[in-house]
Structures are given as structure tokens and as C-alpha cells.
C-alpha positions in Angstrom: -110.0 5.2 -41.2 -111.1 6.9 -37.9 -114.0 8.9 -39.3 -117.8 8.8 -39.0 -118.7 7.3 -42.3 -116.1 4.7 -43.3 -115.4 1.5 -41.5 -115.5 -2.3 -41.5 -118.2 -4.6 -40.1 -115.9 -7.2 -38.4 -112.5 -7.2 -36.7 -111.0 -10.6 -35.9 -113.8 -12.7 -37.6 -113.9 -13.5 -41.4 -117.2 -13.2 -43.0 -118.1 -16.5 -44.8 -118.1 -16.3 -48.6 -121.8 -17.1 -48.8 -122.6 -14.1 -46.7 -120.3 -11.5 -48.2 -122.8 -10.1 -50.6 -125.8 -10.4 -48.2 -124.9 -8.1 -45.4 -126.3 -4.5 -45.4 -126.1 -1.7 -42.9 -129.2 0.4 -42.3 -129.4 3.9 -40.7 -132.0 6.7 -40.7 -130.2 8.1 -43.7 -130.3 5.0 -45.9 -128.9 1.5 -46.4 -125.6 0.4 -47.8 -124.1 -3.0 -48.7 -120.9 -4.2 -47.0 -118.0 -5.5 -49.1 -115.5 -8.4 -48.8 -114.3 -10.6 -46.0 -114.2 -7.7 -43.5 -117.4 -6.0 -44.6 -116.0 -2.6 -45.6 -118.7 0.1 -45.9 -119.3 3.9 -46.3 -122.4 5.2 -44.5 -124.5 8.0 -46.2 -124.4 10.1 -43.0 -123.1 9.6 -39.4 -125.2 7.4 -37.2 -125.1 6.4 -33.5 -127.0 3.1 -34.1 -126.9 0.8 -37.1 -129.1 -2.1 -38.0 -127.4 -5.1 -39.7 -129.7 -6.7 -42.3 -129.6 -9.8 -44.4 -130.1 -9.3 -48.2 -131.1 -5.6 -48.2 -133.8 -3.3 -46.9 -136.5 -6.0 -47.0 -134.3 -8.6 -45.3 -134.5 -9.7 -41.7 -132.7 -7.6 -39.0 -129.7 -9.6 -37.6 -128.3 -7.2 -35.0 -128.3 -3.6 -33.7 -124.7 -2.3 -33.5 -123.5 1.0 -31.9 -121.2 3.1 -34.0 -117.5 2.5 -33.4 -114.7 4.2 -35.2 -112.9 1.9 -37.7 -114.8 -1.3 -36.9 -118.2 -2.3 -35.6 -116.7 -5.5 -34.2 -119.5 -7.8 -35.3 -118.4 -11.5 -34.8 -121.2 -13.2 -36.7 -123.4 -13.7 -33.6 -127.1 -13.0 -33.5 -129.2 -12.1 -30.4 -132.9 -11.8 -31.2 -136.0 -11.8 -29.1 -139.5 -12.8 -30.1 -141.7 -15.9 -30.5 -141.5 -19.3 -32.1 -143.9 -19.3 -35.1 -143.2 -22.9 -36.3 -140.9 -25.9 -35.9 -139.8 -28.2 -38.7 -137.8 -31.4 -38.5 -135.8 -32.8 -41.4 -133.0 -35.4 -41.8 -129.6 -33.9 -40.9 -127.9 -35.5 -43.8 -124.2 -36.2 -43.1 -124.8 -35.6 -39.3 -126.3 -38.4 -37.3 -129.9 -37.7 -36.2 -132.3 -35.1 -37.3 -132.2 -31.3 -37.7 -134.8 -29.0 -36.3 -135.6 -25.6 -38.0 -137.1 -23.0 -35.7 -139.0 -20.1 -37.3 -138.6 -17.0 -35.1 -140.5 -13.8 -35.5 -138.7 -11.1 -33.6 -136.4 -8.1 -33.2 -132.7 -7.6 -32.2 -131.8 -7.2 -28.6 -130.4 -3.9 -27.5 -126.6 -4.0 -27.2 -125.4 -5.2 -23.8 -128.5 -7.1 -22.9 -127.7 -10.5 -21.3 -129.8 -13.4 -19.9 -127.9 -13.5 -16.6 -125.5 -11.3 -14.6 -122.0 -11.9 -15.8 -119.0 -12.4 -13.5 -117.6 -9.0 -14.5 -120.7 -7.4 -12.9 -120.5 -9.3 -9.6 -120.5 -6.1 -7.5 -123.3 -4.5 -9.5 -126.0 -5.2 -6.8 -128.9 -5.8 -6.7 -128.9 -8.4 -9.5 -131.8 -8.0 -11.9 -133.6 -10.7 -13.9 -133.7 -10.3 -17.7 -136.6 -8.1 -19.0 -137.9 -9.3 -22.3 -139.7 -6.2 -23.5 -137.2 -3.6 -22.1 -134.4 -5.4 -23.9 -136.0 -5.6 -27.3 -135.1 -2.8 -29.7 -138.5 -1.4 -30.6 -137.0 0.9 -33.2 -136.6 -2.1 -35.5 -139.7 -3.7 -37.1 -140.3 -7.4 -36.5 -138.8 -9.7 -39.1 -138.5 -13.5 -39.5 -135.5 -15.7 -39.3 -134.9 -19.5 -39.3 -132.6 -21.1 -36.8 -131.2 -24.6 -37.0 -130.2 -27.1 -34.2 -129.7 -30.8 -33.8 -132.7 -32.7 -32.5 -130.9 -33.5 -29.2 -130.3 -29.8 -28.4 -131.7 -29.0 -24.9 -133.0 -25.7 -26.3 -135.6 -27.5 -28.3 -137.5 -28.4 -25.1 -137.8 -24.7 -24.4 -138.7 -24.0 -28.1 -141.6 -26.5 -27.9 -142.9 -25.0 -24.7 -142.7 -21.5 -26.3 -144.6 -22.7 -29.4 -147.4 -24.5 -27.5 -147.8 -21.9 -24.7 -147.1 -18.9 -26.9 -144.3 -17.7 -24.7 -141.6 -15.2 -25.6 -138.0 -16.2 -26.1 -134.5 -14.8 -26.7 -132.4 -16.8 -29.2 -128.7 -16.6 -29.4 -126.6 -18.1 -32.2 -124.3 -17.3 -35.1 -124.0 -17.6 -38.9 -122.7 -21.1 -39.6 -119.1 -21.7 -40.8 -118.4 -22.0 -44.5 -117.0 -25.5 -44.1 -120.2 -26.8 -42.4 -122.0 -26.2 -45.7 -125.3 -25.5 -44.1 -125.6 -22.5 -46.5 -126.2 -25.0 -49.3 -129.5 -26.1 -47.6 -130.6 -22.8 -46.0 -130.8 -19.3 -47.4 -129.8 -17.8 -44.0 -128.1 -20.5 -41.9 -128.1 -19.5 -38.2 -126.9 -22.1 -35.7 -128.9 -21.9 -32.4 -126.6 -22.1 -29.4 -128.7 -20.6 -26.5 -132.3 -19.8 -25.6 -134.0 -17.9 -22.8 -137.7 -18.7 -22.2 -139.9 -16.0 -20.6 -143.3 -16.2 -18.8 -144.8 -13.5 -21.0 
């Protein structure tokens, strides 16, 4: 393709069937739906930054992606920052234990923001702690997403502290796999894998 309008959302990852008609790309010029397992798209005008949304213009923002020719290289991961608005616990069904649903109000992190200095940046001194507010993409309005985790997840201790003390968090996760069948229970199934708790 190699132009400024046409491309695909993913490279090596296959978009689950349940998500293939739910992913939209928003720019200042408008919003378009992606198509198929690779998320093919045509933008209305060239854009440097693209907001990935679930379900359309009114749906929650899942990520902010910089323009790349041919493919945006999204891998199904989500990196959002905000606050825990509610926690809900339900039976996990076929999985032993219970399932916790975290309701997060927040915005995507800017590309490249990480909760700790990675090994590849070992010589980039001095090391800096993560900055909650500087890392949030303020160009995207706040929206709400629901994240799921098993009740023995260590992240739930942080989530409870965040809820009670009204502290800010970063949440990291990804859309669940088709074979896990969580999409049969949740409209937007996001599996929580990591969390950062901030004293702000």
C-alpha cells in the first residue's frame, strides 16, 4: 500500500471474530470502520495520530496510534490511565474462583509511555519515574471501559486501594482470545494483566 490513507490495523496478530466489526479509527477528518481479520482501512485524510475506538464515534477509546505506512501494528493491547469507578465480583463460570470486573474511567496513554525504564534504555540516565498526567493523551476525551481479572490477581489489591483512596492508575491488558469465550459474557472483554498505582 505505502500511502497516507490506506493500511491495516494489525500485522502479526489476528483480530478476533467478535471484534472485527467493532473497531473504528478516528482522526480530525472523521471516523472509519476497519474490515476483516487484519483491520483494513482507508482514512478520509492523512493523519499523524489515530484514535482506535470500540463500536464507533461514541465508543470508548482503546488506544492512540501513530501513523505508520502499511500497518499500524496494533497487537490487541490496551494501555489506559484513569481511575477505578467501581468493582464488581461474579462467579467465573468454568474457571475456578471468582471474576472481578473493574470499571475504569480514563484515556489512552501516549505511545511509548512505560511504567519503568526498560533494559533497552539502560544508558538513558537519569532514570525518571512514570508521570501520570504527562503520559495521558489529553486530546482524547475520557471514556469508560470494563476490565476483567481473576479474584487472585495481585493487581486487585492495587485496584481496591485506588477505589477507596481515589488514586489514579494505569491499566495494561488486551482483548481476550476468541477461544476464551469471554466475549459471550462481556460486550468489550479486556483482560487485565498489569497495573500501576499513583499517589495522585
